[in-house]
N, C-alpha and C positions, 0 to 999 in steps of 0.2 A: 099234745095239749101244752098250752101255755100255764106254766106256773104261777099263782098269785103270791105276790108278797105281801104279808099280812100288813106291814107298816106302809105299803105303796100310797094307799089312798086315806092313811090315818092322819089327821090334824091333831098335833099335840099342843095342848094348852100352855101357855107361858104367863108366867106371873109377872106382876108390874115390876119387881125387883130385877127379874131375867131381862125383860124389856129393857130397863134402864142399862143394865150392864151391856147389852149388844148395842145399844145407841152409842154408849161411851167407847167400846171397842171399835166401833165402826169410824167414829169421829176419829179416834186414834190413829187408825190405820190410814184414813185419808189424810190427815195431819203429816203424819211421817212419809207418805208416800209423796206428798207435795215438797215437803222438806228436802227429800233425796232426788226432787226432779224426775220421779218416776212417772208415767201416764197410767191411766186404769188399764189401757191395752197391754204394755209393757209388764204390769203386776200380773194380768190375767194370765199371759203366756208364761211367766215364772211358775204359776200356780196350777197350769193346764186347765184353766178354766176360761168362760167367757168374759168380755168386758161388762155385760149385762149383770155377771154373778158378782163382778167385783164392786160394782154400783149397788148392788142389793146388799152387800155386806157393809158398806159405808154408810147406808142410810137405814141399816136395820131391818130390811124386809126379809132377809135370810140371816141364818146364824153362821157363823164363821166356824167351820170344822176345825176340830182341836188338832187334827193332823197337819193342818195349815201353819199353825201357830209358829212351830221351831223354824220354818221357811221363812216366814214374815220377820220373826225377831233377828234373824240373822242377817236378812235383807237390810233391814233397816238399823242395824249395829246396836240393838237394845236387846235387853234380856226378855224371855217370855213374861216374867213378872212384870217387868215393866210395860211389855205390851199389855197385858191385862191390866194395868191400871195399879199393880202393887208397887209402892214407893220403895227405891233402893235405900238401904240402910244407911250409905253413905250421903245420899242427898236427901234424906227424909227431913231436914230442917230447911230445904231451900224448896221454893216453889217454882212450876214450870218444868219445861223439859232441859236436859243437859246442855250445858254450853257447847259450842264448837270446840273451844280450848280443852275441856274437860273430856269430851269425846276424843281428841287427838292425844290427849295424855294417856286414857285409858288403851289405845291403841299401840301408843309408844311402849307401854308397859308389856306388851305381848311380844315385841321384837327380842332379838338375841341380845345379851348383856353388852356384847360391844357395840353394836348399834344404838342402844340406850344410853350408854356412855359418851357416845359420839353427839346424840341429841342434846342431852344434858349440858355438855360442854358449849354446844351452839348457843343455847338460851343462856347459859351463863354470862357468855361472851356479849349478847345483844343488850342483857340487863346492864352488865358493867358500861357498855359503850351509852346507855340511856341515863346513866346516873350523873 
């Protein structure tokens, strides 16, 4: 005999604030996906869902599961807070997404010290040549 899941046929109410949150989250996911040159199909494969599910997340027909947030943040090279629309303290006085240069500098900061020093020396050389 098949066991019935209580929540299987239950529709949960969603407040206007929650709806607005998921609309914004979907827009951020779509924007970040496009910025990274990732198709809905590729993102679906990464999350092990269908392309239609990704589309539903992006247009807020479905809620993005909490368990997918770390994977999305890592893939898009943002923090979970940024993915959720929370401003990073370092960039809170600036509007819009982080610039490509800022993202590259953040990636450089995660390199070993010797490689960081090499990158800094290269930047210094370029700046001196441009002056």
